[in-house]
NULUM-153318 format. One record per residue (C-alpha): chain; x, y, z; residue in one letter. Coordinates in steps of 0.2 Angstrom, whole numbers, always signed. Each point is the difference from the previous one (the first is absolute). Example, Ala and Ser with C-alpha at 12.3 -4.5 7.8 and 13.67 -1.06 7.14 Angstrom:
BEGIN
  ch     c1     c2     c3  aa
   A    +62    -22    +39   A
   A     +6    +17     -3   S
***
This chain:
BEGIN
  ch     c1     c2     c3  aa
   A   -204   +100     +6   M
   A     -2    -17     -9   T
   A    +11    -14     +1   G
   A     +5     +2    -19   L
   A     +5    +18     +4   A
   A    +11     -5    +15   D
   A     +8    -14    -11   A
   A     +4    +13    -14   A
   A     +8    +12    +13   L
   A    +10    -15     +7   L
   A     +6     -4    -17   A
   A     +5    +18     -2   V
   A    +10     +0    +17   V
   A     +9    -17     -6   A
   A     +5     +7    -17   I
   A     +5    +17     +8   G
   A    +11     -9    +13   S
   A     +9    -10    -13   V
   A     +3    +15    -10   A
   A     +6    +10    +15   G
   A    +12    -14     +4   A
   A     +6     +0    -18   S
   A     +3    +18     +1   A
   A     +9     -2    +17   L
   A    +13    -12     -7   V
   A     +7    +14    -11   G
   A     -2    +14    +12   A
   A    +16     +9     +8   S
   A     -8     +7    +15   W
   A     -1    -17    +10   P
   A    +19     +1     +2   R
   A     -2    +16    +10   R
   A    -12     -7    +13   S
   A     +0    -19     -1   P
   A    -11     -3    +15   A
   A    -14    +10     -7   A
   A     +2     -8    -17   A
   A     -1    -18     +8   I
   A    -16     +5     +9   L
   A     -7     +6    -17   L
   A     +6    -17     -8   W
   A     -9     -9    +14   Q
   A    -16    +10     -2   A
   A     +0     -3    -19   L
   A     +2    -18     +1   G
   A    -13     -3    +14   L
   A    -13    +11    -10   A
   A     +4     -9    -16   A
   A     -3    -17     +7   G
   A    -16     +4    +10   I
   A     -8    +10    -14   A
   A     +4    -13    -13   A
   A     -8    -14    +11   V
   A    -15    +12     +4   G
   A     -3     +5    -17   A
   A     -1    -18     -7   L
   A    -12     -5    +15   L
   A    -10    +16     -3   G
   A     -3     -5    -18   L
   A     -5    -17     +5   A
   A    -12     +5    +14   L
   A     -7    +16     -6   P
   A    -12     +3    +14   V
   A     -4    +15    +12   D
   A     +7     -1    +18   R
   A     -5    -18     +3   T
   A    +10    -14     +8   S
   A    +11    -11    -10   V
   A    -11    -14     +4   A
   A    -15     +9     -8   S
   A    +10     +4    -15   A
   A     +6    -18     -3   L
   A    -18     -6     +2   W
   A     -6    +12    -13   R
   A    +14     -7    -12   L
   A     -5    -17     +4   R
   A    -18     +4     -5   S
   A     +6     +7    -16   L
   A     +9    -16     -3   A
   A    -15    -11     +3   L
   A    -11    +11    -11   A
   A     +3    -11    -15   G
   A     -4     +6    -18   P
   A    -10    +15     +6   H
   A    +15     +7     +9   G
   A    +13    +11     -7   P
   A    +14    -12     -4   P
   A    +13    +12     -7   V
   A     -1    +11    +16   L
   A     +0    -15    +11   L
   A    +16     -6     -8   V
   A     +9    +17     +1   V
   A     -5     +1    +19   R
   A     +6    -18     +3   M
   A    +17     +4     -8   C
   A     +2    +16    +10   C
   A     -5     -9    +16   L
   A    +13    -14     -4   T
   A    +13    +12     -5   A
   A     -2    +11    +16   G
   A     +0    -15    +11   L
   A    +15     -7     -9   A
   A    +10    +16     +1   L
   A     -4     +2    +19   L
   A     +5    -18     +3   S
   A    +16     +3    -10   L
   A     +5    +16     +9   L
   A     -3     -8    +17   C
   A     +9    -16     -4   W
   A    +16     +8     -7   V
   A     +1    +11    +15   L
   A     -1    -15    +12   V
   A    +12    -10    -11   A
   A    +13    +14     -1   A
   A     -1     +2    +19   T
   A     +2    -19     +3   A
   A    +14     -1    -12   A
   A     +9    +15     +8   L
   A     -2     -7    +17   V
   A     +6    -17     -5   Q
   A    +15     +7     -9   A
   A     +5    +11    +15   R
   A     -2    -16    +12   R
   A    +12     -9    -11   R
   A    +12    +14     +0   Q
   A     +0     +2    +19   R
   A     +3    -19     +2   E
   A    +15     +2    -11   L
   A     +6    +15     +9   L
   A     -1     -9    +16   A
   A    +12    -13     -7   L
   A    +12    +11    -10   L
   A     +0    +18     +6   A
   A    +10     +7    +15   H
   A     +2    +17     +8   G
   A    +14    +12     -4   D
   A     +6    +16    +10   P
   A     +2     +9    -17   K
   A    -19     -1     -3   V
   A     -9     +1    +17   P
   A    -17     -6     +0   G
   A     +2     -9    -17   A
   A     +4    -18     -4   L
   A    +15     -5    -12   V
   A     +0    -15    -12   V
   A    +16     -6     -7   D
   A     -3     +3    -19   H
   A    +12     +8    -12   P
   A    -13    +10     -9   A
   A     -4    +17     +7   A
   A    -18     +1     +7   A
   A     -9     +9    +13   A
   A    -19     -3     +3   Y
   A    -13     -1    +13   C
   A    -14    -12     +4   L
   A    -14    +10     +8   P
   A    -13     -7    +11   G
   A     -3     -3    +19   L
   A    +17     -8     +1   R
   A     +9    +12    -12   S
   A    +18     -3     -6   K
   A    +13    +10     -8   I
   A    +13    -10    -10   V
   A    +17     +5     -7   V
   A    +11    -12    -10   S
   A    +19     -2     +3   A
   A     +3     +7    -17   G
   A     -9    +16     +4   A
   A    +10     +2    +16   L
   A    +16     -2    -11   E
   A     -6    +12    -14   L
   A     -8    +14    +11   L
   A     +8    +12    +12   C
   A     -7     +2    +17   P
   A     -9    +16     -5   A
   A     -8     -8    -15   E
   A     -6    -15    +10   L
   A     -8    +12    +13   A
   A     -9     +9    -14   A
   A     -6    -17     -7   V
   A     -6     -6    +18   L
   A     -9    +17     +2   A
   A     -9     -4    -16   H
   A     -5    -18     +5   E
   A     -6     +6    +17   R
   A    -12    +12     -9   A
   A     -7    -15     -9   H
   A     -2    -10    +16   V
   A     -7    +14    +10   R
   A    -13     +7    -12   E
   A     -5    -18     -7   R
   A     +3     +4    -18   H
   A     -3    -18     -4   D
   A    -18     +2     +4   L
   A     -1    +15    -12   V
   A     +7    -11    -14   L
   A    -11    -15     +4   L
   A    -16     +5    -10   P
   A    +10     +5    -15   F
   A     +9    -16     +0   T
   A    -17     -9     +1   A
   A     -6    +10    -14   L
   A    +15     -4    -11   R
   A     -3    -19     +4   R
   A    -19     +2     -4   A
   A     +4     +8    -17   F
   A    +18     -6     -5   P
   A     -1     +5    -18   R
   A     -7    +18     +4   S
   A    +13    +13     -4   A
   A    -10    +12    +11   R
   A     +1    -11    +15   C
   A    +18     -3     -2   T
   A     +3    +19     -2   D
   A    -10     +4    +16   A
   A    +10    -13    +10   Y
   A    +17     +7     -6   Q
   A     -6    +18     +3   A
   A     -5     -3    +17   V
   A    +15    -11     +4   A
   A    +11    +15     -6   L
   A     -9    +12    +11   L
   A     +2    -11    +15   V
   A    +18     -1     -3   E
   A     +1    +19     -1   M
   A    -10     +2    +15   L
   A    +12    -11    +10   A
   A    +14    +11     -8   D
   A     -8    +15     +7   D
   A     -1     -8    +18   R
   A    +18     -5     -1   A
   A     +5    +18     -4   L
   A     -6     +5    +17   R
   A    +14     -9     +8   A
   A    +14     -1    -14   R
   A     +6    +11    -14   P
   A     -6     -3    -17   A
   A    +18     -3     -7   R
   A     +2    -16    +11   E
   A    -16     -8     -7   L
   A     +4     +5    -17   V
   A    +17     -7     +1   S
   A     -7    -17     +6   A
   A    -13     +0    -14   L
   A    +14     +3    -13   V
   A    +12    -13     +8   R
   A    -13    -14     +0   V
   A    -11     +6    -14   G
   A    -11    -14     -6   T
   A    +12    -14     +4   A
   A     -8     -4    +17   G
   A    -13    -14     +2   Q
   A    -13     -2    +13   V
   A    -13    -14     +4   P
   A    -18     +1     -3   T
   A    -10    +10    +12   G
   A    +15    +12     +4   A
   A     +3    +18     -3   L
   A    +17     +7     -4   A
   A     +8    +17     -1   A
   A    +13     -5    -14   T
   A     -9    -12    -11   T
   A    -12     +4    -14   G
   A     -1     +3    -19   P
   A    +14    +11     -7   E
   A    -12    +14     -5   G
   A     -7     +0    +18   E
   A    +17     +1     +8   V
   A     +5    +14    -12   A
   A    -16    +10     +4   A
   A     +3     -2    +19   R
   A    +18     +6     -2   V
   A     -5    +15    -11   T
   A    -13     +5    +13   R
   A    +13     -1    +14   L
   A    +13     +9     -9   L
   A    -12    +14     -6   H
   A    -14     +1    +13   P
   A    -16     +8     -4   V
   A    -12    +10    +11   R
   A    -14    -10     +8   P
   A    -17     +5     -5   L
   A     -7    +15    +10   P
   A    -11     -5    +14   A
   A    -16     +6     -8   P
   A     +3    -11    -15   A
   A     +4    -15    +11   V
   A    -16     +3    +10   A
   A    -10     +1    -17   A
   A     +7    -17     -6   I
   A     -4     -8    +17   C
   A    -18     +7     -1   L
   A     -2     -5    -18   G
   A     +6    -18     +4   S
   A    -13     -1    +14   A
   A    -14     +6    -12   L
   A     +6    -12    -14   I
   A     +0    -15    +12   A
   A    -17     +5     +8   A
   A     -9     +3    -16   A
   A     -4    -18     -5   P
   A     -4     -5    +18   V
   A    -12    +14     +1   A
   A     -8     -5    -17   L
   A     -2    -18     +6   L
   A     -7     +5    +18   L
   A    -11    +15     -3   F
***
């Protein structure tokens, strides 16, 4: 298979991944099995990025199974061919090469930048908590900050923290607090912050893209629903619903934190509706098919690039 054919297939994978992500935003089944849906989101995002970069570089360096150095040497030869060379084709290839390298650099840079910003924000929060927070027997294992606004959130990481405000202690009853803490512990234990990180970086890379914003919001909602499901293993649904209804969208959390009771009004309403009217999880064969499909989607562009 020629390099141009590979580039065409990679372009198809990239376009198909974006189209699949757009369809996934409006689908209803992800709320039945959030973990499987998150895995599919990750596969689509990874495939779209790798395939887009690979397609652009493949168009720029259309050679058979040779090294990148050989392909670049051939492109240099075309550039030095002068008036006898194909100038239009050369310009197209150079544009594709520039675009491919720029896209690759952008995706890598925003991921590094998002990670650095997250680490820095959490470091600042831990320093503030060391000065302002204290323990309380009402919320064992959590820290309390003396703030009148109701808030409960976690700072995941190697030194994870769960924080509750004094306002939340006054507003929520012990059972509601226990449900909120179970939700936050699920975030910490399963490192949901790492799930959101690539989508945060993608939104930073393309801040005006409605699709990137929709992807981030969809995955963020699924992460909260997944933590809700984990909390329900230890607490009744009515306790978490009551906490969500009491706090609503009023709570505020710092950058880099995950919270059970904070989010856009529509997302909180969706979670409350799901908790009050639970739906059956997808059957095991359907979940297995989604996981297998996710693996194939993520592997497709890598296979086209390597083989």
